[in-house]
C-alpha positions in Angstrom: -15.1 -29.4 25.5 -14.5 -29.7 21.7 -13.6 -33.0 20.2 -9.8 -33.1 19.7 -8.6 -33.4 16.1 -7.5 -37.0 15.5 -5.1 -36.1 12.8 -1.8 -38.0 13.1 1.4 -36.5 11.7 3.2 -38.6 9.1 6.5 -40.0 10.3 8.4 -38.1 7.7 7.0 -34.8 9.1 8.0 -35.8 12.6 11.5 -36.8 11.5 12.0 -33.6 9.5 10.6 -31.4 12.3 13.0 -33.0 14.8 15.9 -32.8 12.4 15.1 -29.0 12.4 16.8 -29.0 15.8 20.2 -29.9 14.3 21.1 -26.3 13.2 20.2 -25.0 16.6 22.2 -27.7 18.3 25.3 -27.2 16.1 25.3 -23.4 16.3 24.6 -23.5 20.1 27.5 -25.8 20.8 29.8 -23.8 18.6 28.7 -20.5 20.1 29.2 -21.9 23.6 32.5 -23.5 23.2 34.6 -21.2 21.1 36.6 -18.1 22.0 34.6 -14.9 22.6 36.2 -13.3 19.5 34.7 -16.1 17.4 31.3 -16.3 19.1 29.3 -14.0 16.8 29.9 -16.0 13.6 28.0 -18.8 15.3 25.7 -16.8 17.5 24.1 -14.9 14.6 23.2 -18.1 12.6 21.8 -19.5 15.9 19.6 -16.4 16.3 18.5 -16.3 12.7 17.6 -20.0 12.5 15.8 -19.8 15.9 13.8 -16.9 14.6 12.9 -18.8 11.4 11.9 -21.9 13.5 9.7 -19.8 15.7 8.1 -18.2 12.7 7.6 -21.6 11.0 5.8 -22.9 14.0 3.4 -19.9 13.9 2.7 -20.5 10.3 1.4 -24.0 11.1 -1.4 -22.3 12.9 -2.4 -20.5 9.7 -2.7 -24.0 8.1 -4.9 -25.1 11.0 -7.1 -22.0 10.8 -7.5 -22.1 7.0 -8.2 -25.9 6.8 -11.9 -26.2 6.0 -11.9 -29.8 7.4 -10.6 -28.7 10.8 -14.0 -27.9 12.1 -17.4 -28.5 10.6 -19.3 -25.2 10.1 -23.0 -25.0 11.1 -25.3 -26.4 8.4 -25.8 -23.9 5.6 -22.7 -21.9 6.4 -19.4 -21.9 4.4 -16.2 -22.9 6.3 -14.5 -19.8 7.6 -11.0 -19.3 8.8 -10.7 -19.5 12.6 -9.6 -16.0 13.6 -7.8 -17.0 16.8 -5.6 -19.3 14.8 -4.7 -16.6 12.3 -3.7 -14.2 15.2 -1.8 -16.9 17.0 0.0 -17.8 13.8 1.3 -14.3 13.2 2.5 -13.6 16.8 5.6 -15.9 16.6 6.6 -14.2 13.4 6.4 -10.7 15.1 8.3 -12.0 18.1 11.0 -13.5 15.8 11.3 -10.3 13.9 11.7 -8.3 17.1 14.3 -10.7 18.3 16.3 -10.2 15.1 15.9 -6.5 15.3 17.3 -6.5 18.9 20.6 -8.0 17.7 21.7 -4.5 16.9 21.0 -3.5 20.6 22.0 -6.6 22.5 22.5 -10.2 21.4 21.6 -11.4 24.9 18.3 -9.5 24.7 17.6 -11.1 21.3 18.3 -14.5 22.8 16.0 -13.8 25.8 13.1 -12.6 23.5 13.4 -15.7 21.3 13.4 -17.9 24.4 10.2 -16.1 25.6 8.7 -16.5 22.2 9.2 -20.2 22.1 7.7 -20.6 25.6 4.8 -18.3 25.0 3.9 -20.1 21.7 4.0 -23.5 23.5 1.7 -22.2 26.3 -0.8 -21.0 23.7 -0.6 -24.3 21.8 -1.2 -26.2 25.1 -4.4 -24.1 25.5 -5.3 -24.7 21.9 -5.0 -28.5 22.4 -7.4 -28.3 25.4 -9.9 -26.6 23.1 -9.4 -29.1 20.4 -7.7 -26.8 17.9 -4.3 -28.4 17.9 -3.7 -32.1 17.2 -1.7 -34.1 19.8 1.0 -35.2 17.3 1.8 -31.6 16.5 1.7 -30.6 20.2 4.1 -33.5 21.1 6.6 -32.3 18.4 6.3 -28.7 19.6 6.9 -29.7 23.2 10.1 -31.6 22.3 11.3 -28.9 19.9 10.6 -26.1 22.4 12.2 -27.8 25.4 15.4 -28.6 23.4 15.6 -25.2 21.6 14.9 -23.3 24.8 17.5 -25.3 26.8 20.1 -24.7 24.1 19.3 -21.0 23.8 19.2 -20.5 27.5 22.5 -22.3 27.9 24.1 -19.9 25.4 22.5 -16.9 27.0 23.7 -17.8 30.5 27.2 -18.6 29.3 27.4 -15.3 27.5 26.0 -13.4 30.5 28.6 -14.9 32.9 31.4 -14.8 30.3 32.1 -18.5 30.4 32.8 -20.9 27.6 32.5 -24.7 27.5 35.7 -26.4 26.4 36.0 -30.0 25.5 
């Protein structure tokens, strides 16, 4: 087993990352509790922001992969990008793009794909943590963000599928 990175995330980074849930929360509540004729003005920003958040999370893996201090190369070799991190970093972007493209076909399908993208990304990050490629602080943030984002997106999806709205 590889030594796990001991990098801790600054509190500001943690606060900003978690604050990134606010647009998802606000748009999800609005998309779930307003009349069906007014749902799309809130659903589309929810889908767009969720796709951006998924892509951003993937981009972090490029930073891990390109960081020359992330893993010491064998003596006499230059630090090289870690290829799995580069691949893992681009997949959330592609899933997010596909989710946005699916809006034209089915908003519910777009929601489902983004939900799957968040879950798949977290599963891969959990594996990366076990191999020592992902620091715990980052993984903790991803767990919290993913659980909240997926719960909100899934709630909106289910409510749209059954045709219900939350009223308060």
